[in-house]
C-alpha positions in Angstrom: -14.1 -4.4 -21.9 -15.2 -7.6 -24.8 -12.2 -9.3 -26.1 -12.1 -10.9 -28.9 -10.6 -14.6 -29.2 -10.0 -16.0 -32.1 -10.1 -20.1 -31.3 -7.5 -22.2 -33.8 -10.6 -22.7 -36.7 -11.1 -19.4 -37.1 -14.2 -18.3 -35.2 -14.2 -15.5 -33.5 -15.9 -16.1 -29.9 -16.7 -12.3 -27.9 -15.4 -12.5 -24.0 -16.5 -10.6 -21.2 -15.7 -11.6 -17.8 -13.9 -14.8 -16.6 -17.1 -17.2 -16.7 -16.8 -17.0 -20.9 -13.2 -17.6 -20.3 -14.0 -20.6 -18.6 -16.9 -21.9 -20.5 -14.4 -21.9 -23.4 -12.1 -23.6 -21.7 -14.2 -26.5 -20.6 -15.9 -26.3 -24.3 -12.8 -26.7 -25.8 -10.6 -28.0 -23.5 -12.9 -29.9 -21.4 -13.2 -30.6 -17.7 -10.0 -31.1 -16.2 -8.8 -28.4 -17.7 -11.3 -26.8 -16.9 -10.7 -26.9 -12.8 -6.9 -27.0 -13.1 -7.1 -23.4 -14.2 -9.7 -22.8 -11.1 -7.4 -23.9 -9.1 -4.5 -22.2 -10.4 -6.4 -19.3 -10.4 -7.2 -19.2 -7.0 -3.8 -19.7 -5.5 -3.9 -15.5 -7.0 -6.2 -15.6 -4.0 -2.5 -15.4 -1.7 -1.3 -12.6 -3.9 -3.9 -10.6 -3.3 -4.1 -10.8 0.5 -0.4 -9.9 0.4 -1.2 -6.9 -1.6 -3.6 -6.5 0.2 -1.2 -6.2 3.0 1.0 -4.1 1.8 -1.2 -0.9 1.1 -2.2 -0.9 4.2 1.2 -1.5 6.0 2.1 1.4 3.4 -1.4 3.1 5.3 0.3 3.1 8.2 3.7 3.8 7.8 2.7 7.0 5.3 0.3 7.9 8.8 3.1 7.7 11.1 5.4 9.7 8.9 3.3 12.1 8.5 2.3 11.9 12.7 6.0 12.0 13.5 7.0 15.3 11.1 3.6 17.0 12.8 5.5 16.5 15.7 8.6 17.8 14.4 6.8 20.5 13.3 5.5 21.8 16.8 8.3 21.6 18.4 10.4 23.5 15.9 7.2 26.5 16.1 8.1 26.4 20.0 11.6 26.8 19.7 11.4 29.4 16.4 8.6 31.9 19.6 11.7 30.7 22.2 13.5 33.0 20.4 11.9 35.4 19.4 11.5 36.1 23.4 12.8 38.8 24.2 14.6 37.2 26.9 15.9 33.3 26.2 14.4 30.6 28.2 17.3 28.1 28.4 15.4 25.5 29.6 12.4 24.9 27.5 14.4 25.8 24.8 16.5 22.9 25.9 13.6 20.7 26.2 12.1 21.3 22.5 15.5 20.6 21.0 15.8 17.4 23.3 12.8 16.2 22.2 13.5 16.3 19.1 16.2 14.8 19.5 14.8 12.3 21.3 11.8 12.3 18.4 14.6 12.0 15.4 17.2 8.9 17.4 13.3 6.5 17.0 13.1 7.2 14.0 16.2 6.5 13.4 16.8 3.7 15.6 13.7 1.3 14.9 
């Protein structure tokens, strides 16, 4: 979407993109100002890289969370199934509860 910039003399200029704006900077402020602005804007690449890294880390954390929740769900379903059995298999029940304990301990202590 274009933006209209009113210059100091009252003249309006339409700016469609960064290139148009840089032209106005060079035209009205000179080459040095344009080069300075180019360098300054170039520093934002580090910020963009940092944001991409954070987004990637967040995505990994979300996937890890889903994986942990799937494992806990499987173990809770195992416990529910074992409880419904006519004779309770205490060893299997203890193993499933132990797996939940190990998973939660690991997540809380990482």
